[in-house]
C-alpha positions as CSV (number, residue, x, y, z in Angstrom):
1,M,-65.0,78.5,-139.9
2,A,-65.0,75.0,-141.6
3,V,-66.3,74.4,-144.2
4,I,-66.7,70.8,-145.9
5,K,-66.9,70.3,-149.5
6,T,-68.8,66.9,-150.8
7,I,-68.3,64.8,-154.5
8,D,-70.8,62.3,-155.9
9,L,-68.7,58.9,-157.4
10,V,-70.2,56.0,-158.7
11,G,-67.7,52.9,-157.2
12,V,-67.9,49.8,-159.3
13,S,-67.6,45.7,-158.2
14,T,-68.0,42.6,-159.7
15,E,-68.1,41.3,-155.5
16,S,-70.3,43.5,-153.7
17,W,-72.4,47.2,-153.2
18,R,-70.2,47.2,-150.0
19,D,-67.1,46.8,-152.4
20,A,-68.1,49.1,-154.6
21,A,-68.6,51.6,-152.1
22,A,-64.7,50.6,-150.5
23,K,-63.4,51.5,-154.4
24,A,-65.5,54.7,-154.3
25,L,-63.7,55.9,-151.7
26,D,-60.2,54.2,-151.6
27,E,-60.0,56.0,-155.4
28,A,-61.3,59.5,-153.6
29,S,-58.5,59.7,-151.0
30,K,-55.8,59.1,-153.8
31,T,-56.6,63.0,-154.3
32,L,-58.9,64.1,-151.4
33,R,-57.4,64.9,-147.8
34,N,-60.0,65.2,-144.4
35,V,-62.0,63.4,-146.1
36,E,-64.8,62.4,-142.9
37,G,-67.1,59.7,-143.5
38,F,-69.6,59.4,-146.5
39,D,-73.2,58.9,-147.6
40,V,-74.8,56.3,-150.3
41,L,-77.6,57.3,-152.2
42,E,-78.0,54.5,-154.0
43,T,-77.0,51.3,-155.1
44,S,-77.9,49.3,-158.9
45,A,-76.9,46.8,-160.7
46,Q,-75.8,46.0,-164.3
47,V,-77.3,42.7,-165.2
48,R,-75.5,40.2,-167.8
49,D,-77.3,37.0,-168.5
50,N,-79.9,36.8,-166.4
51,E,-76.9,37.2,-163.8
52,I,-75.0,41.0,-161.3
53,A,-72.8,41.8,-163.4
54,E,-71.6,44.5,-161.3
55,Y,-73.1,46.5,-158.5
56,H,-72.8,50.4,-159.2
57,T,-72.7,52.6,-155.6
58,H,-73.3,55.3,-155.5
59,V,-71.8,57.7,-152.7
60,R,-71.7,61.1,-151.5
61,I,-68.4,62.3,-150.6
62,R,-67.6,64.6,-147.3
63,F,-64.4,66.8,-147.6
64,R,-63.1,69.2,-144.9
65,I,-61.7,72.5,-147.0
66,E,-57.8,74.0,-145.7
67,R,-57.6,77.0,-145.6
């Protein structure tokens, strides 16, 4: 029987929402094994001086639990 666990992370980038998602996945992969995928739950941005300063991407990462 397989069990999938999820964690939520928010990646941050000055380049794009896609880059922010990639950064979240990269960080999760440093400590998690068996990452199977992720869902993008939300995107947002921080604005400074009427320009986007940071892109934020909220992701839910799925990974299979090992026995």
